[in-house]
Every structure is written in C-alpha cells, then in structure tokens.
C-alpha positions in Angstrom: -17.3 113.4 14.6 -20.2 111.5 14.4 -20.6 109.5 11.1 -23.9 111.2 10.1 -21.7 114.3 10.1 -19.0 112.6 8.1 -21.3 111.1 5.3 -22.4 115.0 5.1 -19.0 116.8 5.3 -18.2 114.5 2.0 -15.8 112.9 4.5 -15.6 108.7 4.5 -18.4 107.3 7.0 -19.5 103.9 7.7 -23.0 103.4 6.1 -23.5 100.8 9.1 -23.6 103.4 12.0 -26.8 103.0 14.0 -27.9 106.6 13.5 -27.2 106.3 10.1 -29.4 102.4 10.0 -32.3 104.2 11.6 -32.2 107.3 9.4 -32.6 104.8 6.1 -35.5 102.5 8.1 -37.4 105.3 8.5 -37.2 106.3 4.7 -37.8 102.9 3.4 -40.7 102.7 5.9 -42.0 105.9 4.2 -41.2 105.2 0.7 -43.1 102.1 0.9 -45.8 103.7 2.6 -46.0 106.1 -0.4 -44.9 103.4 -3.2 -48.3 101.7 -1.8 -51.2 104.4 -1.2 -53.7 104.7 -3.7 -54.0 106.8 -6.4 -57.2 107.9 -5.2 -55.5 109.1 -2.6 -53.2 111.6 -3.7 -53.3 114.0 -0.2 -52.1 111.0 1.7 -49.0 110.4 -1.0 -48.4 114.3 -0.7 -48.2 113.9 3.0 -46.0 111.0 3.0 -43.5 113.3 0.7 -44.3 115.8 2.9 -42.5 113.6 6.2 -39.8 112.4 4.3 -38.2 115.2 2.5 -36.6 117.9 4.1 -38.1 120.6 2.2 -40.6 120.1 -0.5 -42.5 122.7 -2.6 -46.5 122.7 -2.5 -47.0 121.6 -5.7 -45.3 118.2 -5.7 -46.4 115.6 -7.8 -43.9 111.7 -8.1 -45.3 108.4 -9.9 -44.6 105.2 -7.6 -41.8 103.7 -7.6 -39.8 106.0 -5.6 -37.0 105.2 -3.3 -33.9 107.9 -1.9 -31.6 106.6 1.1 -32.1 108.9 3.5 -35.3 111.6 2.4 -34.3 114.3 4.7 -31.3 115.5 2.8 -33.7 116.0 -0.6 -34.3 120.1 -1.1 -36.7 120.4 -3.5 -38.2 124.1 -5.0 -41.7 124.3 -6.1 -43.5 123.0 -8.7 -41.7 119.6 -9.0 -42.5 116.5 -11.0 -40.8 112.6 -11.0 -42.0 110.3 -13.4 -42.0 106.1 -12.6 -39.0 104.8 -10.5 -37.0 107.8 -9.7 -33.9 106.9 -7.0 -32.4 109.9 -5.7 -29.3 108.7 -3.2 -29.2 111.4 -0.7 -26.5 110.0 1.5 -25.1 113.9 1.0 -27.8 116.9 0.1 -29.5 117.3 -3.0 -30.9 120.1 -3.8 -33.9 120.9 -7.5 -35.0 123.6 -7.8 -38.1 125.8 -8.7 -40.5 124.1 -12.1 -37.8 121.0 -13.1 -39.1 117.6 -14.1 -37.6 114.0 -13.7 -38.4 111.4 -16.4 -38.8 107.8 -15.7 -36.6 106.0 -14.1 -33.9 108.9 -13.8 -30.9 108.3 -11.3 -29.3 111.0 -8.7 -26.4 110.0 -6.7 -24.3 111.4 -4.1 -22.7 108.6 -2.6 -19.9 106.1 -4.0 -17.3 103.9 -2.8 -13.3 104.1 -3.2 -11.9 103.1 -6.1 -9.3 101.3 -4.0 -10.4 97.6 -3.4 -9.3 97.4 0.7 -11.6 100.6 2.1 -14.2 99.8 -0.9 -14.3 96.0 0.8 -14.7 97.5 4.5 -17.9 99.1 3.3 -16.5 102.3 3.1 -18.6 105.2 1.4 -18.8 109.3 1.2 -20.8 111.4 -0.7 -20.8 115.0 -2.5 -24.1 117.1 -2.7 -25.6 117.5 -6.2 -27.4 120.9 -7.0 -30.1 121.2 -9.9 -31.0 125.0 -11.1 -34.6 126.5 -11.5 -36.3 125.2 -15.1 -34.5 121.7 -15.7 -35.5 119.1 -17.0 -34.2 115.7 -17.0 -35.2 112.5 -19.5 -35.4 109.2 -18.7 -32.9 106.8 -17.6 -30.3 109.8 -17.3 -28.0 109.7 -14.7 -26.7 112.4 -12.5 -23.6 111.7 -10.4 -22.1 112.2 -7.2 -20.6 116.3 -6.5 -22.4 117.6 -10.0 -24.2 121.1 -10.2 -26.6 121.8 -12.9 -27.3 125.7 -13.8 -30.9 127.3 -14.5 -33.0 126.3 -17.7 -30.5 122.8 -18.6 -31.9 119.7 -20.3 -30.5 116.2 -19.5 -31.7 114.1 -22.8 -32.8 110.8 -21.9 -29.6 107.9 -21.0 -27.1 110.8 -20.0 -24.6 110.0 -17.8 -23.3 113.7 -15.9 -20.3 113.0 -14.6 -19.5 117.0 -13.7 -20.9 119.9 -13.7 -22.6 122.4 -16.3 -23.8 126.3 -16.1 -27.1 127.5 -17.3 -29.2 127.3 -20.5 -27.6 124.3 -21.8 -28.5 120.8 -24.0 -26.8 118.0 -22.4 -26.7 114.9 -23.9 -24.2 111.3 -24.0 -21.7 109.4 -22.0 -19.9 111.2 -20.1 -23.1 114.0 -21.2 -21.4 117.0 -23.2 -23.1 120.4 -24.2 -24.9 119.7 -27.6 -26.9 123.0 -27.8 -27.1 126.1 -25.9 -30.7 127.2 -25.4 -32.0 131.0 -25.9 -34.9 132.1 -24.3 -37.3 133.2 -26.6 -39.3 135.1 -24.1 -36.5 137.2 -23.4 -36.1 138.2 -27.4 
C-alpha cells in the first residue's frame, strides 16, 4: 500500500514520501499564487482555488492568507466563505457542506502524531477525516481536531476547540467544546 493510500485510510504513514512531497509542493504553489493575487483579480483567485480543491461549489470566497497541505482532499459545498488566515490540514478528507462560513484564523486539522515519542520522533503521522454539515458557522480562532464530524446548522463559538463529534442544531463553545445551546429554526415554526 502506498504512503498516500495509508494516509487516506487513516493508517500511520511517512509524510516524506516522494509522492506526498510532490502533492504538498503543488498545493504550496497554488496557495502562494492565490495569496499573492490582487483583490482586483477575483476571477483569477477563484480559478486557483478550483485547481487546488478536490471539489468546490460555484459561490466560493476565501480571504488570503489561506493554507492547506494537499488541497485535493478538501471538498466544499455551495456558498462557502472563509475569512483571513484559515488553515486546513487535509492529510485526510475534509468535507464541508453548503452555506458554511468560517471566521478568521480558524484551524481544521485532520493530521496528528503518535503520543509515543519514538514513532513521533521518526516522523510518523496519521490523519482522520473531518466532516462539517450544511449551514454551519465557525467563529474566529476555533479549532476542529482530527476525526470530528459536525452536524447541520451548528455554530461553533470563537476560540472553541472541537475534540469530538456533535449532531445537528447546536451551539458549541469552550475547550473542549461542549453544547451550550440548542438551536430551534424559526423558519420551521
């Protein structure tokens, strides 16, 4: 099994594998071009993001600076917005639904390292996919950790650290994040 397939399967892998290095360099080139493209050339920015991501809806807007590991493992729905300095470490798939908005300096991290020092010092990594449903709003400086799934209609408060999965229609806050409110959709009443 290739290191890329191990990575995508959530197994320990070597991030210094030549194929993975090549993919990361490609992502760095595309993000560098995106981050340095003028605000007056929005169509060029969008084209670069479409080349970078595995999938992205038509209504897509990301403020620079944006960083990711591979790009191809990121799948975005329609009507997506990310504010300044978003980081998505996409060694595993990151799927984000429709109508999602991300505040400044949010981190979405699929990558992790062993807790044991010996394999960690040898560079071993693993990754777990992250899924975020439709109609989510993630506040500034929030962090979403490996393997987390977030339901639909979820608000994640600024600074929250999401360490486990949560279902639909909730507001999350704190470190570790916990439910602080249930959301009742006024349109369905």
